[in-house]
N, C-alpha and C positions, 0 to 999 in steps of 0.2 A: 317914125323917127325915134320915139322914146325907147323902143327896144334896141335900136342901133346904139343909142347912147349907153343904155344900161349894160349891154353885153360887149361894148367897145368894138363894134363892127365898123371900123373906120371907113372902108370902101363904101359900104352901104350908107353911112352917114354923109359922106361927100356927095354921093348920088342924090340923096334926099335934099341936101342943101342946094345943089345945083337946080333941081326941079323946082323947089319952092322959090328960089330967087327969080325964076321966070314966070311964076304962076300969076294968074289974074285972080283978083278977089271978087267974090260975088256976095251980095247982101241977101239976107233972108227977107222974104215977103210973105204975105198971106197965101199967094199962089204957090210958093215953094213949100210952105207948110202943108197945104192941101195935097200937093203931089206926094210929099213925104208920108202923110197919113195913108194915102191910097197904097203906096208901095209897101208900107209896113203891114197893112192889113192883107194885101194880096200875096206877099211873098214871105211874111214872117220875119221881117227885118227888125233889128234893134233901132231905137230912135235915132241915134247919131248916124248909123249906116244909111237909114232912109233919108235923112237930111242931106248927107253928102251926095248921094245919088240923085236926089231931087234937084239939088243945085246944079249938078252936071247936066241933067235933062233940061232944066229951065234956061241954062246958058247955051244950049245947043252944042254941047261937047260931042265929039264924034265917038268917044269911048270913055269908060271909067276904068282906070288902072288901079289895082289894089295890091297891097303887099300881102294880103291874106291868101292862103292856099285855096285852090278850087274845092268846092264841096260846101262852102259856107252859103247861107241863105242869099247873100247878095248876088251870087252867080245864077239865081233863078230869074232875076229881073230880065224882062224882055224889051223894055222901052229904050234901053241903051246897051251897047255891047260892054260887057264887064270882063276885063282881062286881068290875069295875075302877072306879076313881074317875073 
């Protein structure tokens, strides 16, 4: 969403606002941190990427949808389907 704001991509911004308005919030726990550490070590993920995906896994999400283009390390993850917008 920050890039949508910065570059004034209004349609993209409206999309993100609608998604976040319906989002459920999950809290960090030691289990999530342990999953994130495993993901980071296994797939070479950055810390926040591994936390976001770990939260998705821990809350039994069906898939993780990213605004990042395919080819980034998060697309290596096998524990949950990772898709690009």
